[in-house]
mmCIF file of the N, C-alpha and C atoms, coordinates in Angstrom:
data_MODEL
# 
_entry.id   MODEL 
# 
loop_
_atom_site.group_PDB 
_atom_site.id 
_atom_site.type_symbol 
_atom_site.label_atom_id 
_atom_site.label_alt_id 
_atom_site.label_comp_id 
_atom_site.label_asym_id 
_atom_site.label_entity_id 
_atom_site.label_seq_id 
_atom_site.pdbx_PDB_ins_code 
_atom_site.Cartn_x 
_atom_site.Cartn_y 
_atom_site.Cartn_z 
_atom_site.occupancy 
_atom_site.B_iso_or_equiv 
_atom_site.pdbx_formal_charge 
_atom_site.auth_seq_id 
_atom_site.auth_comp_id 
_atom_site.auth_asym_id 
_atom_site.auth_atom_id 
_atom_site.pdbx_PDB_model_num 
ATOM 1   N N  . MET A 1 1  ? 55.624  -108.579 59.370 1.00 0.00 ? 1  MET A N  1 
ATOM 2   C CA . MET A 1 1  ? 55.083  -110.229 60.486 1.00 0.00 ? 1  MET A CA 1 
ATOM 3   C C  . MET A 1 1  ? 55.611  -111.127 60.768 1.00 0.00 ? 1  MET A C  1 
ATOM 4   N N  . THR A 1 2  ? 56.596  -111.743 61.646 1.00 0.00 ? 2  THR A N  1 
ATOM 5   C CA . THR A 1 2  ? 57.595  -112.536 61.274 1.00 0.00 ? 2  THR A CA 1 
ATOM 6   C C  . THR A 1 2  ? 56.919  -113.747 61.527 1.00 0.00 ? 2  THR A C  1 
ATOM 7   N N  . ASP A 1 3  ? 57.819  -114.989 61.148 1.00 0.00 ? 3  ASP A N  1 
ATOM 8   C CA . ASP A 1 3  ? 57.029  -116.615 61.234 1.00 0.00 ? 3  ASP A CA 1 
ATOM 9   C C  . ASP A 1 3  ? 56.611  -116.955 62.505 1.00 0.00 ? 3  ASP A C  1 
ATOM 10  N N  . PHE A 1 4  ? 56.975  -116.367 63.555 1.00 0.00 ? 4  PHE A N  1 
ATOM 11  C CA . PHE A 1 4  ? 56.799  -116.680 64.640 1.00 0.00 ? 4  PHE A CA 1 
ATOM 12  C C  . PHE A 1 4  ? 55.306  -115.826 65.202 1.00 0.00 ? 4  PHE A C  1 
ATOM 13  N N  . ASP A 1 5  ? 54.833  -114.680 65.181 1.00 0.00 ? 5  ASP A N  1 
ATOM 14  C CA . ASP A 1 5  ? 53.758  -113.793 64.941 1.00 0.00 ? 5  ASP A CA 1 
ATOM 15  C C  . ASP A 1 5  ? 52.771  -114.489 64.215 1.00 0.00 ? 5  ASP A C  1 
ATOM 16  N N  . GLU A 1 6  ? 53.263  -115.299 62.910 1.00 0.00 ? 6  GLU A N  1 
ATOM 17  C CA . GLU A 1 6  ? 52.371  -115.890 62.162 1.00 0.00 ? 6  GLU A CA 1 
ATOM 18  C C  . GLU A 1 6  ? 51.446  -117.104 62.635 1.00 0.00 ? 6  GLU A C  1 
ATOM 19  N N  . ALA A 1 7  ? 52.680  -117.893 63.029 1.00 0.00 ? 7  ALA A N  1 
ATOM 20  C CA . ALA A 1 7  ? 52.730  -119.131 63.641 1.00 0.00 ? 7  ALA A CA 1 
ATOM 21  C C  . ALA A 1 7  ? 51.441  -118.730 64.774 1.00 0.00 ? 7  ALA A C  1 
ATOM 22  N N  . LEU A 1 8  ? 52.092  -117.999 65.538 1.00 0.00 ? 8  LEU A N  1 
ATOM 23  C CA . LEU A 1 8  ? 51.366  -117.427 66.799 1.00 0.00 ? 8  LEU A CA 1 
ATOM 24  C C  . LEU A 1 8  ? 49.560  -116.919 66.652 1.00 0.00 ? 8  LEU A C  1 
ATOM 25  N N  . GLY A 1 9  ? 49.033  -116.746 65.799 1.00 0.00 ? 9  GLY A N  1 
ATOM 26  C CA . GLY A 1 9  ? 48.239  -115.972 64.916 1.00 0.00 ? 9  GLY A CA 1 
ATOM 27  C C  . GLY A 1 9  ? 47.203  -117.500 64.972 1.00 0.00 ? 9  GLY A C  1 
ATOM 28  N N  . VAL A 1 10 ? 48.111  -118.444 64.266 1.00 0.00 ? 10 VAL A N  1 
ATOM 29  C CA . VAL A 1 10 ? 46.889  -119.573 63.116 1.00 0.00 ? 10 VAL A CA 1 
ATOM 30  C C  . VAL A 1 10 ? 47.255  -120.469 63.781 1.00 0.00 ? 10 VAL A C  1 
ATOM 31  N N  . PHE A 1 11 ? 47.997  -120.555 65.739 1.00 0.00 ? 11 PHE A N  1 
ATOM 32  C CA . PHE A 1 11 ? 47.479  -121.145 66.982 1.00 0.00 ? 11 PHE A CA 1 
ATOM 33  C C  . PHE A 1 11 ? 46.550  -120.468 67.694 1.00 0.00 ? 11 PHE A C  1 
ATOM 34  N N  . GLY A 1 12 ? 46.507  -119.006 67.286 1.00 0.00 ? 12 GLY A N  1 
ATOM 35  C CA . GLY A 1 12 ? 45.409  -118.881 68.118 1.00 0.00 ? 12 GLY A CA 1 
ATOM 36  C C  . GLY A 1 12 ? 43.783  -118.881 67.380 1.00 0.00 ? 12 GLY A C  1 
ATOM 37  N N  . THR A 1 13 ? 43.509  -118.827 66.318 1.00 0.00 ? 13 THR A N  1 
ATOM 38  C CA . THR A 1 13 ? 42.515  -119.213 65.236 1.00 0.00 ? 13 THR A CA 1 
ATOM 39  C C  . THR A 1 13 ? 42.395  -120.906 65.961 1.00 0.00 ? 13 THR A C  1 
ATOM 40  N N  . VAL A 1 14 ? 42.905  -121.626 65.416 1.00 0.00 ? 14 VAL A N  1 
ATOM 41  C CA . VAL A 1 14 ? 42.877  -123.241 65.544 1.00 0.00 ? 14 VAL A CA 1 
ATOM 42  C C  . VAL A 1 14 ? 42.361  -123.406 67.137 1.00 0.00 ? 14 VAL A C  1 
ATOM 43  N N  . ALA A 1 15 ? 42.933  -122.881 68.133 1.00 0.00 ? 15 ALA A N  1 
ATOM 44  C CA . ALA A 1 15 ? 42.627  -122.626 70.103 1.00 0.00 ? 15 ALA A CA 1 
ATOM 45  C C  . ALA A 1 15 ? 40.887  -121.897 70.006 1.00 0.00 ? 15 ALA A C  1 
ATOM 46  N N  . THR A 1 16 ? 40.467  -121.175 69.176 1.00 0.00 ? 16 THR A N  1 
ATOM 47  C CA . THR A 1 16 ? 39.122  -119.958 69.107 1.00 0.00 ? 16 THR A CA 1 
ATOM 48  C C  . THR A 1 16 ? 38.554  -120.851 68.708 1.00 0.00 ? 16 THR A C  1 
ATOM 49  N N  . GLU A 1 17 ? 38.683  -122.023 67.349 1.00 0.00 ? 17 GLU A N  1 
ATOM 50  C CA . GLU A 1 17 ? 37.724  -122.384 66.559 1.00 0.00 ? 17 GLU A CA 1 
ATOM 51  C C  . GLU A 1 17 ? 37.380  -123.973 67.767 1.00 0.00 ? 17 GLU A C  1 
ATOM 52  N N  . ARG A 1 18 ? 38.555  -124.377 68.087 1.00 0.00 ? 18 ARG A N  1 
ATOM 53  C CA . ARG A 1 18 ? 38.393  -125.584 68.967 1.00 0.00 ? 18 ARG A CA 1 
ATOM 54  C C  . ARG A 1 18 ? 38.012  -125.181 70.374 1.00 0.00 ? 18 ARG A C  1 
ATOM 55  N N  . ALA A 1 19 ? 37.982  -124.438 70.588 1.00 0.00 ? 19 ALA A N  1 
ATOM 56  C CA . ALA A 1 19 ? 37.115  -123.851 71.637 1.00 0.00 ? 19 ALA A CA 1 
ATOM 57  C C  . ALA A 1 19 ? 35.645  -123.694 71.763 1.00 0.00 ? 19 ALA A C  1 
ATOM 58  N N  . ASP A 1 20 ? 35.063  -122.900 70.912 1.00 0.00 ? 20 ASP A N  1 
ATOM 59  C CA . ASP A 1 20 ? 33.991  -123.040 69.587 1.00 0.00 ? 20 ASP A CA 1 
ATOM 60  C C  . ASP A 1 20 ? 32.781  -124.042 69.817 1.00 0.00 ? 20 ASP A C  1 
ATOM 61  N N  . ARG A 1 21 ? 34.050  -124.903 69.296 1.00 0.00 ? 21 ARG A N  1 
ATOM 62  C CA . ARG A 1 21 ? 32.953  -126.340 69.334 1.00 0.00 ? 21 ARG A CA 1 
ATOM 63  C C  . ARG A 1 21 ? 32.983  -127.016 70.238 1.00 0.00 ? 21 ARG A C  1 
ATOM 64  N N  . GLY A 1 22 ? 34.061  -126.765 71.237 1.00 0.00 ? 22 GLY A N  1 
ATOM 65  C CA . GLY A 1 22 ? 33.490  -127.302 72.657 1.00 0.00 ? 22 GLY A CA 1 
ATOM 66  C C  . GLY A 1 22 ? 32.573  -126.779 73.318 1.00 0.00 ? 22 GLY A C  1 
ATOM 67  N N  . GLN A 1 23 ? 32.594  -125.085 72.924 1.00 0.00 ? 23 GLN A N  1 
ATOM 68  C CA . GLN A 1 23 ? 30.896  -124.987 73.641 1.00 0.00 ? 23 GLN A CA 1 
ATOM 69  C C  . GLN A 1 23 ? 29.666  -125.282 72.946 1.00 0.00 ? 23 GLN A C  1 
ATOM 70  N N  . GLY A 1 24 ? 29.920  -125.468 71.992 1.00 0.00 ? 24 GLY A N  1 
ATOM 71  C CA . GLY A 1 24 ? 28.398  -126.346 71.237 1.00 0.00 ? 24 GLY A CA 1 
ATOM 72  C C  . GLY A 1 24 ? 28.401  -127.476 71.291 1.00 0.00 ? 24 GLY A C  1 
ATOM 73  N N  . ARG A 1 25 ? 29.186  -127.971 71.412 1.00 0.00 ? 25 ARG A N  1 
ATOM 74  C CA . ARG A 1 25 ? 28.302  -129.409 72.179 1.00 0.00 ? 25 ARG A CA 1 
ATOM 75  C C  . ARG A 1 25 ? 28.130  -129.350 73.845 1.00 0.00 ? 25 ARG A C  1 
ATOM 76  N N  . ARG A 1 26 ? 28.640  -128.293 74.246 1.00 0.00 ? 26 ARG A N  1 
ATOM 77  C CA . ARG A 1 26 ? 28.339  -128.188 76.021 1.00 0.00 ? 26 ARG A CA 1 
ATOM 78  C C  . ARG A 1 26 ? 27.528  -127.440 75.624 1.00 0.00 ? 26 ARG A C  1 
ATOM 79  N N  . LEU A 1 27 ? 26.690  -127.120 74.968 1.00 0.00 ? 27 LEU A N  1 
ATOM 80  C CA . LEU A 1 27 ? 25.393  -126.599 75.038 1.00 0.00 ? 27 LEU A CA 1 
ATOM 81  C C  . LEU A 1 27 ? 24.440  -127.398 73.774 1.00 0.00 ? 27 LEU A C  1 
ATOM 82  N N  . ASP A 1 28 ? 24.901  -127.740 73.499 1.00 0.00 ? 28 ASP A N  1 
ATOM 83  C CA . ASP A 1 28 ? 23.710  -129.297 72.722 1.00 0.00 ? 28 ASP A CA 1 
ATOM 84  C C  . ASP A 1 28 ? 23.657  -129.993 73.573 1.00 0.00 ? 28 ASP A C  1 
ATOM 85  N N  . SER A 1 29 ? 24.994  -130.656 74.730 1.00 0.00 ? 29 SER A N  1 
ATOM 86  C CA . SER A 1 29 ? 24.413  -131.686 75.525 1.00 0.00 ? 29 SER A CA 1 
ATOM 87  C C  . SER A 1 29 ? 24.052  -130.848 76.588 1.00 0.00 ? 29 SER A C  1 
ATOM 88  N N  . GLU A 1 30 ? 23.671  -129.463 77.249 1.00 0.00 ? 30 GLU A N  1 
ATOM 89  C CA . GLU A 1 30 ? 22.573  -129.408 78.096 1.00 0.00 ? 30 GLU A CA 1 
ATOM 90  C C  . GLU A 1 30 ? 21.458  -129.238 77.733 1.00 0.00 ? 30 GLU A C  1 
ATOM 91  N N  . TRP A 1 31 ? 21.331  -128.310 76.136 1.00 0.00 ? 31 TRP A N  1 
ATOM 92  C CA . TRP A 1 31 ? 19.990  -128.687 75.381 1.00 0.00 ? 31 TRP A CA 1 
ATOM 93  C C  . TRP A 1 31 ? 19.308  -129.911 75.350 1.00 0.00 ? 31 TRP A C  1 
ATOM 94  N N  . ALA A 1 32 ? 20.075  -130.898 75.472 1.00 0.00 ? 32 ALA A N  1 
ATOM 95  C CA . ALA A 1 32 ? 19.251  -132.736 75.127 1.00 0.00 ? 32 ALA A CA 1 
ATOM 96  C C  . ALA A 1 32 ? 19.221  -132.896 76.657 1.00 0.00 ? 32 ALA A C  1 
ATOM 97  N N  . ARG A 1 33 ? 19.698  -132.049 77.856 1.00 0.00 ? 33 ARG A N  1 
ATOM 98  C CA . ARG A 1 33 ? 19.680  -132.610 79.102 1.00 0.00 ? 33 ARG A CA 1 
ATOM 99  C C  . ARG A 1 33 ? 18.058  -132.237 79.098 1.00 0.00 ? 33 ARG A C  1 
ATOM 100 N N  . MET A 1 34 ? 18.307  -130.499 78.561 1.00 0.00 ? 34 MET A N  1 
ATOM 101 C CA . MET A 1 34 ? 16.600  -130.026 79.264 1.00 0.00 ? 34 MET A CA 1 
ATOM 102 C C  . MET A 1 34 ? 15.648  -130.807 78.015 1.00 0.00 ? 34 MET A C  1 
ATOM 103 N N  . GLN A 1 35 ? 15.871  -130.930 77.530 1.00 0.00 ? 35 GLN A N  1 
ATOM 104 C CA . GLN A 1 35 ? 14.715  -131.830 76.589 1.00 0.00 ? 35 GLN A CA 1 
ATOM 105 C C  . GLN A 1 35 ? 14.316  -133.165 77.705 1.00 0.00 ? 35 GLN A C  1 
ATOM 106 N N  . ARG A 1 36 ? 14.972  -133.889 77.838 1.00 0.00 ? 36 ARG A N  1 
ATOM 107 C CA . ARG A 1 36 ? 15.175  -135.029 78.477 1.00 0.00 ? 36 ARG A CA 1 
ATOM 108 C C  . ARG A 1 36 ? 14.197  -134.743 79.459 1.00 0.00 ? 36 ARG A C  1 
ATOM 109 N N  . GLU A 1 37 ? 14.839  -133.630 80.430 1.00 0.00 ? 37 GLU A N  1 
ATOM 110 C CA . GLU A 1 37 ? 13.723  -133.487 81.356 1.00 0.00 ? 37 GLU A CA 1 
ATOM 111 C C  . GLU A 1 37 ? 12.212  -133.346 81.050 1.00 0.00 ? 37 GLU A C  1 
ATOM 112 N N  . ARG A 1 38 ? 12.737  -132.385 80.316 1.00 0.00 ? 38 ARG A N  1 
ATOM 113 C CA . ARG A 1 38 ? 10.998  -131.498 79.571 1.00 0.00 ? 38 ARG A CA 1 
ATOM 114 C C  . ARG A 1 38 ? 9.912   -133.113 79.473 1.00 0.00 ? 38 ARG A C  1 
ATOM 115 N N  . ASP A 1 39 ? 10.533  -133.724 78.465 1.00 0.00 ? 39 ASP A N  1 
ATOM 116 C CA . ASP A 1 39 ? 10.035  -135.002 77.599 1.00 0.00 ? 39 ASP A CA 1 
ATOM 117 C C  . ASP A 1 39 ? 9.476   -135.926 79.044 1.00 0.00 ? 39 ASP A C  1 
ATOM 118 N N  . ALA A 1 40 ? 10.407  -136.031 80.140 1.00 0.00 ? 40 ALA A N  1 
ATOM 119 C CA . ALA A 1 40 ? 9.606   -136.919 81.008 1.00 0.00 ? 40 ALA A CA 1 
ATOM 120 C C  . ALA A 1 40 ? 8.917   -136.208 82.080 1.00 0.00 ? 40 ALA A C  1 
ATOM 121 N N  . ALA A 1 41 ? 9.071   -134.901 82.308 1.00 0.00 ? 41 ALA A N  1 
ATOM 122 C CA . ALA A 1 41 ? 7.766   -134.430 83.133 1.00 0.00 ? 41 ALA A CA 1 
ATOM 123 C C  . ALA A 1 41 ? 6.490   -134.490 82.087 1.00 0.00 ? 41 ALA A C  1 
ATOM 124 N N  . VAL A 1 42 ? 6.712   -133.849 81.205 1.00 0.00 ? 42 VAL A N  1 
ATOM 125 C CA . VAL A 1 42 ? 5.488   -134.651 80.623 1.00 0.00 ? 42 VAL A CA 1 
ATOM 126 C C  . VAL A 1 42 ? 4.613   -136.017 80.360 1.00 0.00 ? 42 VAL A C  1 
ATOM 127 N N  . GLN A 1 43 ? 5.423   -136.783 80.496 1.00 0.00 ? 43 GLN A N  1 
ATOM 128 C CA . GLN A 1 43 ? 5.467   -138.307 80.394 1.00 0.00 ? 43 GLN A CA 1 
ATOM 129 C C  . GLN A 1 43 ? 4.624   -138.511 81.553 1.00 0.00 ? 43 GLN A C  1 
ATOM 130 N N  . SER A 1 44 ? 5.195   -137.788 83.020 1.00 0.00 ? 44 SER A N  1 
ATOM 131 C CA . SER A 1 44 ? 4.510   -138.173 84.380 1.00 0.00 ? 44 SER A CA 1 
ATOM 132 C C  . SER A 1 44 ? 3.682   -137.368 84.522 1.00 0.00 ? 44 SER A C  1 
ATOM 133 N N  . GLU A 1 45 ? 3.017   -136.419 83.867 1.00 0.00 ? 45 GLU A N  1 
ATOM 134 C CA . GLU A 1 45 ? 1.820   -136.038 83.762 1.00 0.00 ? 45 GLU A CA 1 
ATOM 135 C C  . GLU A 1 45 ? 0.910   -136.254 83.122 1.00 0.00 ? 45 GLU A C  1 
ATOM 136 N N  . ARG A 1 46 ? 1.185   -136.623 82.021 1.00 0.00 ? 46 ARG A N  1 
ATOM 137 C CA . ARG A 1 46 ? -0.029  -137.687 81.385 1.00 0.00 ? 46 ARG A CA 1 
ATOM 138 C C  . ARG A 1 46 ? -0.336  -138.856 81.603 1.00 0.00 ? 46 ARG A C  1 
ATOM 139 N N  . ALA A 1 47 ? 0.478   -139.725 82.989 1.00 0.00 ? 47 ALA A N  1 
ATOM 140 C CA . ALA A 1 47 ? 0.493   -140.540 83.125 1.00 0.00 ? 47 ALA A CA 1 
ATOM 141 C C  . ALA A 1 47 ? -0.456  -140.426 84.798 1.00 0.00 ? 47 ALA A C  1 
ATOM 142 N N  . ARG A 1 48 ? 0.083   -138.991 84.837 1.00 0.00 ? 48 ARG A N  1 
ATOM 143 C CA . ARG A 1 48 ? -0.834  -138.737 86.539 1.00 0.00 ? 48 ARG A CA 1 
ATOM 144 C C  . ARG A 1 48 ? -2.458  -138.496 85.912 1.00 0.00 ? 48 ARG A C  1 
ATOM 145 N N  . LEU A 1 49 ? -2.406  -138.206 84.490 1.00 0.00 ? 49 LEU A N  1 
ATOM 146 C CA . LEU A 1 49 ? -3.923  -137.385 84.591 1.00 0.00 ? 49 LEU A CA 1 
ATOM 147 C C  . LEU A 1 49 ? -4.607  -138.657 84.158 1.00 0.00 ? 49 LEU A C  1 
ATOM 148 N N  . VAL A 1 50 ? -3.728  -139.348 83.548 1.00 0.00 ? 50 VAL A N  1 
ATOM 149 C CA . VAL A 1 50 ? -4.368  -140.983 83.228 1.00 0.00 ? 50 VAL A CA 1 
ATOM 150 C C  . VAL A 1 50 ? -5.188  -141.459 84.195 1.00 0.00 ? 50 VAL A C  1 
ATOM 151 N N  . LYS A 1 51 ? -4.198  -141.602 85.259 1.00 0.00 ? 51 LYS A N  1 
ATOM 152 C CA . LYS A 1 51 ? -4.805  -142.505 86.638 1.00 0.00 ? 51 LYS A CA 1 
ATOM 153 C C  . LYS A 1 51 ? -6.293  -141.501 87.330 1.00 0.00 ? 51 LYS A C  1 
ATOM 154 N N  . ASP A 1 52 ? -6.266  -140.086 87.305 1.00 0.00 ? 52 ASP A N  1 
ATOM 155 C CA . ASP A 1 52 ? -6.620  -139.516 87.809 1.00 0.00 ? 52 ASP A CA 1 
ATOM 156 C C  . ASP A 1 52 ? -8.106  -139.539 87.038 1.00 0.00 ? 52 ASP A C  1 
ATOM 157 N N  . GLU A 1 53 ? -8.089  -140.015 85.804 1.00 0.00 ? 53 GLU A N  1 
ATOM 158 C CA . GLU A 1 53 ? -9.490  -140.187 85.049 1.00 0.00 ? 53 GLU A CA 1 
ATOM 159 C C  . GLU A 1 53 ? -10.149 -141.206 85.190 1.00 0.00 ? 53 GLU A C  1 
ATOM 160 N N  . THR A 1 54 ? -8.481  -142.247 85.796 1.00 0.00 ? 54 THR A N  1 
ATOM 161 C CA . THR A 1 54 ? -9.615  -143.268 85.891 1.00 0.00 ? 54 THR A CA 1 
ATOM 162 C C  . THR A 1 54 ? -9.875  -144.020 87.429 1.00 0.00 ? 54 THR A C  1 
ATOM 163 N N  . MET A 1 55 ? -9.460  -142.908 87.780 1.00 0.00 ? 55 MET A N  1 
ATOM 164 C CA . MET A 1 55 ? -10.365 -143.262 89.328 1.00 0.00 ? 55 MET A CA 1 
ATOM 165 C C  . MET A 1 55 ? -11.076 -142.676 89.741 1.00 0.00 ? 55 MET A C  1 
ATOM 166 N N  . GLN A 1 56 ? -11.625 -141.661 89.280 1.00 0.00 ? 56 GLN A N  1 
ATOM 167 C CA . GLN A 1 56 ? -12.976 -141.006 89.269 1.00 0.00 ? 56 GLN A CA 1 
ATOM 168 C C  . GLN A 1 56 ? -14.553 -141.739 89.638 1.00 0.00 ? 56 GLN A C  1 
ATOM 169 N N  . VAL A 1 57 ? -15.241 -141.585 90.420 1.00 0.00 ? 57 VAL A N  1 
ATOM 170 C CA . VAL A 1 57 ? -16.026 -142.735 90.427 1.00 0.00 ? 57 VAL A CA 1 
ATOM 171 C C  . VAL A 1 57 ? -17.464 -142.241 89.811 1.00 0.00 ? 57 VAL A C  1 
ATOM 172 N N  . PRO A 1 58 ? -18.153 -142.380 89.096 1.00 0.00 ? 58 PRO A N  1 
ATOM 173 C CA . PRO A 1 58 ? -18.880 -141.454 88.072 1.00 0.00 ? 58 PRO A CA 1 
ATOM 174 C C  . PRO A 1 58 ? -20.633 -141.718 88.834 1.00 0.00 ? 58 PRO A C  1 
ATOM 175 N N  . ASP A 1 59 ? -20.929 -140.115 89.329 1.00 0.00 ? 59 ASP A N  1 
ATOM 176 C CA . ASP A 1 59 ? -22.109 -139.712 89.408 1.00 0.00 ? 59 ASP A CA 1 
ATOM 177 C C  . ASP A 1 59 ? -23.546 -140.707 88.870 1.00 0.00 ? 59 ASP A C  1 
ATOM 178 N N  . HIS A 1 60 ? -23.365 -140.843 90.048 1.00 0.00 ? 60 HIS A N  1 
ATOM 179 C CA . HIS A 1 60 ? -24.875 -142.072 90.158 1.00 0.00 ? 60 HIS A CA 1 
ATOM 180 C C  . HIS A 1 60 ? -26.206 -141.234 91.023 1.00 0.00 ? 60 HIS A C  1 
ATOM 181 N N  . GLU A 1 61 ? -27.293 -140.078 90.048 1.00 0.00 ? 61 GLU A N  1 
ATOM 182 C CA . GLU A 1 61 ? -27.786 -140.076 90.238 1.00 0.00 ? 61 GLU A CA 1 
ATOM 183 C C  . GLU A 1 61 ? -29.550 -140.031 89.802 1.00 0.00 ? 61 GLU A C  1 
# 
């Protein structure tokens, strides 16, 4: 193997590792966004349920 081939191999390895880290950050970012959306939906549903409970008129028989 020539020095040039070795240099290309090292460059390819470094480029692949950087791409993997970038992909990991993108996936982490996507996961965090999905968690925020889920948390917002849960909070909204809880608020709706509390509102529904407080607006119910008790039955007087």
